[in-house]
N, CA and C atoms as a LAMMPS dump frame, in Angstrom:
ITEM: TIMESTEP
0
ITEM: NUMBER OF ATOMS
288
ITEM: BOX BOUNDS ff ff ff
-5.0000000000000000e+02 5.0000000000000000e+02
-5.0000000000000000e+02 5.0000000000000000e+02
-5.0000000000000000e+02 5.0000000000000000e+02
ITEM: ATOMS id mol type element x y z
1 1 1 N -362.712 370.085 474.933
2 1 2 C -362.116 368.929 475.55
3 1 3 C -361.314 368.178 474.498
4 2 1 N -360.079 367.891 474.76
5 2 2 C -359.253 367.205 473.77
6 2 3 C -359.162 365.715 474.095
7 3 1 N -359.011 364.934 473.057
8 3 2 C -358.876 363.491 473.186
9 3 3 C -357.433 363.15 473.522
10 4 1 N -357.247 362.329 474.537
11 4 2 C -355.915 361.885 474.927
12 4 3 C -355.843 360.383 474.719
13 5 1 N -354.905 359.945 473.906
14 5 2 C -354.716 358.513 473.652
15 5 3 C -354.004 357.912 474.854
16 6 1 N -354.687 357.024 475.566
17 6 2 C -354.133 356.439 476.78
18 6 3 C -353.548 355.047 476.539
19 7 1 N -353.373 354.667 475.312
20 7 2 C -352.826 353.347 475.022
21 7 3 C -351.383 353.264 475.491
22 8 1 N -351.074 352.169 476.164
23 8 2 C -349.728 351.987 476.709
24 8 3 C -348.767 351.416 475.679
25 9 1 N -349.304 350.74 474.686
26 9 2 C -348.453 350.082 473.689
27 9 3 C -348.623 350.723 472.316
28 10 1 N -347.576 350.654 471.54
29 10 2 C -347.63 351.167 470.181
30 10 3 C -348.568 350.312 469.338
31 11 1 N -349.354 350.968 468.492
32 11 2 C -350.275 350.297 467.582
33 11 3 C -349.671 350.275 466.185
34 12 1 N -349.951 349.2 465.468
35 12 2 C -349.49 349.048 464.088
36 12 3 C -350.697 348.842 463.203
37 13 1 N -350.683 349.44 462.024
38 13 2 C -351.791 349.271 461.096
39 13 3 C -351.903 347.812 460.7
40 14 1 N -353.112 347.328 460.668
41 14 2 C -353.37 345.951 460.265
42 14 3 C -354.033 345.92 458.904
43 15 1 N -353.989 344.773 458.302
44 15 2 C -354.692 344.563 457.042
45 15 3 C -354.895 343.069 456.883
46 16 1 N -355.814 342.705 456.052
47 16 2 C -356.081 341.296 455.814
48 16 3 C -357.215 340.776 456.678
49 17 1 N -357.513 339.521 456.461
50 17 2 C -358.631 338.878 457.138
51 17 3 C -358.282 338.467 458.557
52 18 1 N -359.306 338.439 459.387
53 18 2 C -359.208 337.869 460.725
54 18 3 C -360.366 336.883 460.871
55 19 1 N -360.067 335.704 461.396
56 19 2 C -361.085 334.688 461.66
57 19 3 C -361.311 334.614 463.16
58 20 1 N -362.571 334.574 463.547
59 20 2 C -362.945 334.488 464.961
60 20 3 C -363.893 333.312 465.144
61 21 1 N -363.628 332.488 466.148
62 21 2 C -364.49 331.348 466.464
63 21 3 C -364.831 331.44 467.939
64 22 1 N -366.134 331.313 468.254
65 22 2 C -366.54 331.306 469.649
66 22 3 C -367.649 330.291 469.843
67 23 1 N -367.8 329.842 471.084
68 23 2 C -368.728 328.757 471.414
69 23 3 C -369.972 329.218 472.157
70 24 1 N -369.934 330.397 472.762
71 24 2 C -371.06 330.86 473.575
72 24 3 C -371.785 331.999 472.878
73 25 1 N -373.061 332.02 472.777
74 25 2 C -373.974 331.003 473.268
75 25 3 C -374.046 329.778 472.354
76 26 1 N -373.708 329.934 471.081
77 26 2 C -373.656 328.83 470.127
78 26 3 C -372.354 328.921 469.344
79 27 1 N -371.925 327.798 468.783
80 27 2 C -370.716 327.799 467.954
81 27 3 C -370.927 328.712 466.749
82 28 1 N -370.018 329.665 466.57
83 28 2 C -370.056 330.559 465.416
84 28 3 C -368.653 330.802 464.92
85 29 1 N -368.524 330.905 463.619
86 29 2 C -367.272 331.281 462.97
87 29 3 C -367.556 332.51 462.136
88 30 1 N -366.784 333.561 462.352
89 30 2 C -366.99 334.789 461.594
90 30 3 C -365.654 335.263 461.029
91 31 1 N -365.732 336.071 459.993
92 31 2 C -364.534 336.683 459.424
93 31 3 C -364.715 338.193 459.44
94 32 1 N -363.597 338.869 459.484
95 32 2 C -363.589 340.321 459.457
96 32 3 C -362.267 340.803 458.925
97 33 1 N -361.96 342.053 459.201
98 33 2 C -360.727 342.674 458.739
99 33 3 C -359.933 343.173 459.941
100 34 1 N -358.65 342.898 459.946
101 34 2 C -357.764 343.374 461.011
102 34 3 C -357.545 344.873 460.817
103 35 1 N -357.916 345.674 461.812
104 35 2 C -357.77 347.126 461.717
105 35 3 C -356.4 347.576 462.225
106 36 1 N -356.012 347.087 463.399
107 36 2 C -354.686 347.373 463.932
108 36 3 C -354.356 346.347 465.017
109 37 1 N -353.109 346.367 465.472
110 37 2 C -352.683 345.407 466.481
111 37 3 C -351.556 346.005 467.307
112 38 1 N -351.365 345.414 468.478
113 38 2 C -350.269 345.794 469.369
114 38 3 C -349.694 344.504 469.942
115 39 1 N -348.773 344.65 470.864
116 39 2 C -348.154 343.481 471.479
117 39 3 C -349.187 342.612 472.204
118 40 1 N -350.206 343.223 472.795
119 40 2 C -351.137 342.458 473.613
120 40 3 C -352.58 342.405 473.113
121 41 1 N -352.849 342.976 471.956
122 41 2 C -354.227 342.94 471.486
123 41 3 C -354.37 343.353 470.037
124 42 1 N -355.614 343.431 469.607
125 42 2 C -355.897 343.847 468.228
126 42 3 C -357.323 344.381 468.151
127 43 1 N -357.583 345.066 467.053
128 43 2 C -358.906 345.618 466.765
129 43 3 C -359.343 345.073 465.424
130 44 1 N -360.604 344.627 465.335
131 44 2 C -361.122 344.044 464.101
132 44 3 C -362.468 344.66 463.757
133 45 1 N -362.76 344.71 462.458
134 45 2 C -364.037 345.181 461.954
135 45 3 C -364.746 343.976 461.339
136 46 1 N -366.019 343.788 461.681
137 46 2 C -366.789 342.627 461.212
138 46 3 C -368.264 342.985 461.234
139 47 1 N -369.138 342.01 461.008
140 47 2 C -370.576 342.274 460.988
141 47 3 C -371.348 341.506 462.056
142 48 1 N -370.669 340.853 462.973
143 48 2 C -371.334 340.027 463.989
144 48 3 C -371.701 340.864 465.209
145 49 1 N -372.988 340.975 465.475
146 49 2 C -373.464 341.735 466.636
147 49 3 C -373.589 340.855 467.878
148 50 1 N -373.239 339.565 467.772
149 50 2 C -373.398 338.625 468.882
150 50 3 C -372.237 338.639 469.866
151 51 1 N -371.117 339.232 469.514
152 51 2 C -369.983 339.26 470.437
153 51 3 C -370.297 340.16 471.623
154 52 1 N -369.9 339.715 472.8
155 52 2 C -370.148 340.5 474.004
156 52 3 C -368.839 340.724 474.753
157 53 1 N -368.74 341.84 475.426
158 53 2 C -367.559 342.131 476.245
159 53 3 C -367.355 340.998 477.247
160 54 1 N -366.097 340.564 477.385
161 54 2 C -365.761 339.484 478.294
162 54 3 C -365.749 338.113 477.647
163 55 1 N -366.329 337.996 476.48
164 55 2 C -366.416 336.71 475.787
165 55 3 C -365.042 336.279 475.263
166 56 1 N -364.773 334.972 475.307
167 56 2 C -363.526 334.431 474.762
168 56 3 C -363.731 333.965 473.337
169 57 1 N -362.734 334.238 472.487
170 57 2 C -362.759 333.802 471.089
171 57 3 C -361.4 333.215 470.732
172 58 1 N -361.403 332.281 469.802
173 58 2 C -360.168 331.85 469.161
174 58 3 C -360.018 332.749 467.946
175 59 1 N -358.805 333.205 467.667
176 59 2 C -358.6 334.107 466.533
177 59 3 C -357.42 333.653 465.694
178 60 1 N -357.44 334.095 464.462
179 60 2 C -356.315 333.88 463.56
180 60 3 C -356.291 335.037 462.568
181 61 1 N -355.125 335.682 462.466
182 61 2 C -354.912 336.703 461.437
183 61 3 C -353.463 336.618 460.99
184 62 1 N -353.047 337.483 460.098
185 62 2 C -351.72 337.368 459.477
186 62 3 C -350.572 337.582 460.462
187 63 1 N -350.827 338.161 461.626
188 63 2 C -349.78 338.438 462.6
189 63 3 C -349.688 337.343 463.657
190 64 1 N -350.826 336.794 464.083
191 64 2 C -350.82 335.83 465.186
192 64 3 C -352.103 335.01 465.198
193 65 1 N -352.128 334.04 466.088
194 65 2 C -353.339 333.271 466.371
195 65 3 C -353.333 332.957 467.86
196 66 1 N -354.482 332.636 468.404
197 66 2 C -354.555 332.328 469.821
198 66 3 C -355.949 332.499 470.365
199 67 1 N -356.017 332.828 471.644
200 67 2 C -357.278 333.073 472.323
201 67 3 C -357.274 334.514 472.813
202 68 1 N -358.413 335.172 472.662
203 68 2 C -358.524 336.572 473.071
204 68 3 C -359.844 336.806 473.781
205 69 1 N -359.876 337.868 474.562
206 69 2 C -361.101 338.287 475.244
207 69 3 C -361.62 339.547 474.562
208 70 1 N -362.923 339.575 474.285
209 70 2 C -363.556 340.775 473.733
210 70 3 C -363.587 341.829 474.831
211 71 1 N -362.984 342.98 474.571
212 71 2 C -362.93 344.047 475.569
213 71 3 C -364.024 345.096 475.357
214 72 1 N -364.345 345.366 474.106
215 72 2 C -365.369 346.361 473.803
216 72 3 C -365.879 346.159 472.379
217 73 1 N -367.066 346.694 472.109
218 73 2 C -367.676 346.681 470.777
219 73 3 C -368.248 348.05 470.479
220 74 1 N -368.175 348.444 469.229
221 74 2 C -368.775 349.698 468.766
222 74 3 C -369.532 349.363 467.479
223 75 1 N -370.813 349.673 467.449
224 75 2 C -371.64 349.396 466.272
225 75 3 C -371.993 350.718 465.621
226 76 1 N -371.612 350.85 464.336
227 76 2 C -371.904 352.073 463.583
228 76 3 C -372.174 351.719 462.136
229 77 1 N -373.269 352.224 461.615
230 77 2 C -373.597 352.093 460.186
231 77 3 C -373.483 350.659 459.673
232 78 1 N -374.018 349.717 460.427
233 78 2 C -374.06 348.334 459.958
234 78 3 C -372.784 347.54 460.126
235 79 1 N -371.768 348.128 460.704
236 79 2 C -370.525 347.387 460.938
237 79 3 C -370.204 347.404 462.423
238 80 1 N -369.477 346.383 462.842
239 80 2 C -369.1 346.242 464.241
240 80 3 C -367.581 346.326 464.328
241 81 1 N -367.101 347.096 465.26
242 81 2 C -365.676 347.199 465.523
243 81 3 C -365.475 346.683 466.945
244 82 1 N -364.523 345.766 467.139
245 82 2 C -364.287 345.169 468.45
246 82 3 C -362.817 345.253 468.808
247 83 1 N -362.549 345.442 470.091
248 83 2 C -361.194 345.421 470.614
249 83 3 C -360.98 344.132 471.388
250 84 1 N -359.832 343.49 471.191
251 84 2 C -359.535 342.2 471.798
252 84 3 C -358.228 342.262 472.575
253 85 1 N -358.2 341.596 473.719
254 85 2 C -356.989 341.42 474.512
255 85 3 C -356.543 339.97 474.345
256 86 1 N -355.339 339.765 473.832
257 86 2 C -354.83 338.41 473.65
258 86 3 C -354.486 337.833 475.014
259 87 1 N -355.03 336.65 475.312
260 87 2 C -354.755 336.032 476.605
261 87 3 C -353.945 334.751 476.473
262 88 1 N -353.865 334.184 475.264
263 88 2 C -353.042 333 475.028
264 88 3 C -352.664 332.945 473.555
265 89 1 N -351.37 332.87 473.286
266 89 2 C -350.903 332.777 471.907
267 89 3 C -349.586 332.039 471.916
268 90 1 N -349.231 331.275 470.937
269 90 2 C -350.105 330.866 469.829
270 90 3 C -351.08 329.798 470.273
271 91 1 N -352.132 329.678 469.504
272 91 2 C -353.158 328.701 469.811
273 91 3 C -352.792 327.367 469.183
274 92 1 N -352.641 326.356 469.981
275 92 2 C -352.262 325.053 469.464
276 92 3 C -353.473 324.191 469.143
277 93 1 N -354.64 324.65 469.541
278 93 2 C -355.844 323.858 469.311
279 93 3 C -356.897 324.688 468.588
280 94 1 N -356.598 325.073 467.358
281 94 2 C -357.561 325.84 466.568
282 94 3 C -358.784 324.984 466.322
283 95 1 N -359.979 325.464 466.655
284 95 2 C -361.185 324.655 466.476
285 95 3 C -361.406 324.313 465.008
286 96 1 N -361.841 323.107 464.762
287 96 2 C -362.071 322.691 463.365
288 96 3 C -363.516 322.844 462.971
């Protein structure tokens, strides 16, 4: 069985830090590394196991900032990889 990439948008390699802030269930601020990005989303690697699919986060990285929805998480060898769909950018109210 071969793997078929079903992504509709071109992906670009990412690098640098990504900051994520979310309020549910409690206020948390985490940092990670931007793995890649596209016109409508991005993928980040971090260590937070509290993110859940469907959850909203405020994000900031070298390409953009705004609000995104967690679409999926993959946990392997102590690291978490998450895919995000950007739903509002730029974010004018970055949480302090």
